C-alpha positions as CSV (number, residue, x, y, z in Angstrom):
1,M,-49.5,50.7,-91.0
2,S,-48.5,51.9,-87.5
3,R,-45.7,55.0,-87.2
4,Y,-44.1,53.0,-83.7
5,P,-42.8,50.1,-83.9
6,K,-43.6,47.4,-82.5
7,L,-41.5,46.4,-79.3
8,N,-39.8,42.7,-78.3
9,R,-41.5,41.2,-76.0
10,H,-39.0,39.4,-72.9
11,K,-39.8,35.7,-72.4
12,G,-39.6,34.2,-69.2
13,F,-38.6,31.1,-68.0
14,T,-39.8,27.3,-69.1
15,L,-41.0,25.5,-65.8
16,I,-39.1,23.0,-67.4
17,E,-35.6,25.2,-67.1
18,I,-36.9,26.1,-64.1
19,I,-37.4,22.5,-62.5
20,T,-33.9,21.9,-64.7
21,V,-32.3,24.0,-62.5
22,I,-33.3,22.8,-59.3
23,I,-32.3,19.5,-59.8
24,I,-28.8,20.4,-61.1
25,L,-28.8,23.2,-57.8
26,G,-29.6,20.5,-55.7
27,I,-26.7,18.0,-57.5
28,V,-24.3,21.1,-57.0
29,S,-25.1,21.5,-53.2
30,V,-25.4,18.4,-52.2
31,G,-21.6,18.1,-53.9
32,L,-20.4,21.0,-51.5
33,T,-22.3,19.3,-48.6
34,G,-20.2,16.4,-48.9
35,F,-17.0,17.7,-49.3
36,V,-17.1,20.6,-46.7
37,K,-18.4,17.5,-44.4
38,F,-15.6,15.2,-46.1
39,G,-13.1,18.1,-44.6
40,I,-14.7,18.6,-41.3
41,D,-14.3,14.8,-40.5
42,I,-10.5,15.2,-41.8
43,Y,-10.3,18.5,-39.2
44,Q,-12.0,16.7,-36.5
45,D,-9.4,13.6,-36.6
46,T,-6.6,14.7,-37.1
47,V,-7.4,17.1,-33.6
48,N,-8.9,13.9,-32.1
49,R,-5.1,12.2,-32.5
50,D,-3.3,15.2,-32.4
51,R,-4.7,15.3,-28.2
52,Q,-4.8,12.2,-27.8
53,V,-1.0,11.9,-28.3
54,G,-1.1,14.6,-26.4
55,D,-3.0,13.0,-23.1
56,S,-0.2,10.2,-23.5
57,R,3.4,11.9,-24.0
58,F,1.9,14.2,-20.5
59,L,1.0,11.5,-19.3
60,L,4.6,9.5,-19.5
61,E,7.4,11.7,-19.1
62,R,4.9,13.6,-15.6
63,L,5.6,9.6,-14.4
64,T,9.1,9.1,-15.5
65,R,9.9,13.0,-13.9
66,E,8.2,11.2,-11.1
67,L,9.9,8.5,-11.3
68,R,13.2,9.1,-11.4
69,E,12.7,11.1,-8.2
70,A,11.7,8.2,-6.2
71,L,12.5,7.1,-3.0
72,P,15.7,4.5,-3.6
73,N,13.7,0.7,-3.4
74,S,10.8,2.3,-2.4
75,I,9.1,1.6,-6.4
76,R,6.3,-1.4,-6.0
77,T,3.7,-2.4,-8.9
78,D,1.3,-5.0,-9.1
79,G,0.6,-4.2,-13.0
80,S,-2.5,-2.5,-12.7
81,C,-0.4,0.0,-10.3
82,I,2.9,1.6,-9.5
83,E,2.8,3.1,-5.9
84,F,6.4,4.8,-4.5
85,V,7.3,7.7,-2.5
86,P,8.8,11.2,-3.5
87,I,11.8,12.2,-2.7
88,M,11.9,16.8,-1.0
89,S,15.2,16.5,0.0
90,S,18.5,14.6,1.0
91,S,21.7,15.1,2.9
92,T,23.8,13.6,5.1
93,Y,24.1,13.1,8.7
94,I,26.4,13.9,12.2
95,S,24.8,11.9,14.5
96,L,21.8,8.9,14.4
97,P,20.0,6.7,17.2
98,V,21.3,3.8,16.2
99,I,20.2,0.7,17.8
100,P,20.2,-0.4,21.1
101,E,20.3,3.7,21.6
102,Q,17.3,5.4,21.9
103,E,16.7,9.5,21.1
104,N,14.4,11.3,19.6
105,S,16.5,13.8,17.7
106,F,19.9,14.0,16.1
107,I,21.5,16.5,14.6
108,V,22.2,16.6,10.1
109,V,23.3,18.7,7.7
110,T,21.0,20.6,6.6
111,P,19.2,20.2,3.4
112,A,18.8,22.9,-0.2
113,I,15.1,22.3,0.7
114,N,14.0,22.1,4.3
115,S,10.4,20.0,3.5
116,G,9.3,16.9,4.0
117,N,6.7,15.7,6.8
118,K,9.0,11.7,6.7
119,V,12.8,10.5,7.6
120,V,14.3,8.0,6.1
121,V,17.8,6.1,6.2
122,Y,19.3,3.5,4.0
123,P,15.8,1.7,3.1
124,L,17.1,-1.5,1.1
125,T,13.2,-2.9,-0.6
126,P,9.2,-1.4,0.3
127,Q,9.4,-3.3,3.2
128,D,11.8,-1.0,5.1
129,V,10.0,1.7,3.4
130,Y,5.8,0.1,3.8
131,G,6.1,-1.4,6.7
132,N,7.5,-0.3,9.3
133,V,5.2,-1.8,12.2
134,I,7.4,-1.8,15.5
135,A,6.8,2.5,16.7
136,N,10.1,3.3,17.2
137,T,12.3,0.9,15.6
138,G,12.7,1.0,11.7
139,K,14.7,3.2,8.8
140,I,11.1,5.2,8.4
141,F,9.7,7.9,11.0
142,S,7.8,11.0,10.9
143,L,8.7,14.4,11.6
144,S,7.8,16.6,14.7
145,S,10.2,19.8,13.8
146,N,13.3,20.8,11.8
147,I,15.3,22.9,13.6
148,A,18.1,24.9,12.0
149,I,21.0,24.9,15.0
150,D,23.4,26.8,12.3
151,A,24.2,27.7,8.8
152,V,24.9,24.2,8.2
153,T,23.6,22.1,10.8
154,S,19.8,21.3,11.9
155,Q,17.8,18.8,14.0
156,L,15.5,16.9,12.8
157,T,13.3,15.9,16.2
158,L,10.5,13.1,15.9
159,P,7.4,12.5,18.0
160,V,9.1,10.0,20.5
161,A,13.0,8.1,21.5
162,S,13.8,5.4,18.9
163,S,15.6,3.8,17.1
164,F,16.8,3.0,13.6
165,F,17.8,-0.2,12.4
166,Q,21.0,0.9,11.1
167,H,23.3,3.4,9.1
168,S,23.9,4.1,5.7
169,P,27.3,3.1,4.5
170,V,27.6,6.8,3.4
171,S,25.6,9.0,6.0
172,R,22.2,9.5,4.3
173,Y,19.1,10.2,4.7
174,Y,16.0,11.1,2.7
175,L,13.0,13.8,3.4
176,V,10.0,12.6,1.6
177,E,6.2,13.7,1.6
178,N,3.0,10.9,2.1
179,A,3.3,8.8,-1.2
180,I,2.1,8.7,-4.4
181,S,0.5,6.1,-7.3
182,Y,-0.7,5.5,-10.7
183,C,-3.6,3.6,-11.2
184,V,-5.6,1.7,-14.4
185,D,-9.3,1.9,-14.0
186,G,-11.2,0.7,-16.6
187,T,-9.4,2.2,-19.6
188,N,-8.7,5.8,-17.2
189,V,-5.0,6.6,-15.9
190,F,-5.5,8.4,-12.5
191,R,-3.0,9.6,-10.2
192,Y,-3.6,9.3,-6.4
193,S,-1.7,11.1,-3.8
194,N,-1.5,12.6,0.0
195,Y,-1.8,9.0,1.7
196,W,0.3,6.9,3.7
197,P,0.4,2.8,2.2
198,G,0.4,0.4,4.6
199,A,1.9,-2.7,4.3
200,T,-0.1,-4.2,1.2
201,Q,-0.2,-3.0,-2.1
202,E,-3.7,-1.9,-2.2
203,S,-5.1,-1.4,-6.7
204,P,-6.2,1.8,-6.0
205,P,-5.7,3.2,-2.6
206,Q,-8.6,3.1,-0.4
207,S,-7.1,6.1,1.6
208,P,-9.4,8.8,1.6
209,V,-7.5,10.6,-1.8
210,Q,-9.4,11.6,-4.8
211,G,-7.3,9.9,-8.6
212,V,-6.4,13.1,-10.6
213,L,-7.4,11.6,-14.3
214,M,-3.9,12.0,-16.0
215,A,-5.3,9.8,-19.5
216,S,-7.9,8.1,-21.2
217,N,-8.9,5.4,-24.2
218,Q,-5.9,3.6,-22.6
219,S,-6.5,-0.3,-23.1
220,N,-4.1,-2.5,-21.1
221,S,-4.8,-3.3,-18.0
222,T,-1.4,-4.0,-16.4
223,P,0.9,-1.4,-18.0
224,F,3.6,-1.1,-15.2
225,E,6.7,-3.9,-14.8
226,Y,8.9,-3.5,-12.2
227,H,12.6,-5.6,-12.7
228,Q,15.2,-4.4,-9.0
229,D,18.8,-3.4,-9.6
230,S,21.0,-6.1,-9.7
231,L,24.9,-5.8,-9.3
232,L,24.9,-5.5,-13.4
233,R,22.5,-2.8,-13.6
234,N,19.9,-0.6,-11.9
235,A,16.4,-0.6,-11.5
236,V,13.7,-0.4,-14.1
237,V,10.5,0.4,-14.4
238,Q,8.7,-0.1,-17.5
239,L,5.8,1.5,-19.3
240,N,3.3,-0.1,-21.6
241,F,0.8,1.8,-22.3
242,S,-1.7,1.1,-25.2
243,F,-4.4,4.7,-26.2
244,T,-7.5,4.0,-28.5
245,Y,-9.4,6.0,-30.9
246,N,-11.8,5.0,-33.0
247,D,-10.4,2.1,-34.7
248,E,-7.1,2.4,-34.2
249,S,-4.3,2.1,-31.2
250,L,-1.3,3.6,-30.2
251,N,1.0,1.2,-27.9
252,I,3.9,3.4,-26.2
253,Y,6.9,1.4,-24.5
254,H,9.0,2.7,-22.5
255,E,11.3,1.9,-20.0
256,V,12.5,4.9,-16.7
257,H,16.3,3.7,-15.3
258,I,15.9,3.7,-11.8
259,V,18.9,5.2,-9.5
260,N,19.1,3.2,-6.4
261,V,21.8,4.8,-4.6
262,P,20.0,4.6,-0.3
């Protein structure tokens, strides 16, 4: 009999045990991968929806703010494009050359902001703003200079001696910049600026201006409606956007009330 006891030998894993463990780990990893992928898909879908809602809110707020600052009676639309002229400042005039008088300058009360490259008096229709075909007679003219006379008054100078069609009932004038348009092109909405249109609206403007992308995935081709003011209400711009994401739609209907006080 040996004086040393026998040592127990440790047995290794069998091939069947190893294969069984591999199969179990594979099943678990597949389940975990699907769970993680499902979580990632939910996160990406939420981010994309938030981005779409943010883009639509940005477009709506920007357009609403600019429409409320538009020159009275300058808004026009064909459904796919809406066009208007932004007011830079406004005040009252002291003297004004009205038919048959012709002058190349007149005196005004200095506005809070001396900016704008055109002067407008008493616009009643978009044609008064965009259809001035007579060089020295109309309701809108380009400005040559705006010279302060004192702390209260200024002299506005026109390129040539001109005549306005008529006085404003409250002696109001507006200083304005170039026109702005929002247009639908396919599923995108672009903003155009720094151009002056003709008597007929172009959709989009054909002047050499580059449109700035404001929103995408917008499926309504005619989201703009304009209702002229009446004796009972102000003018109203109706915005009806439809944004699509995958198989879902986000429909936005919004009204902008325009105060038309020329």
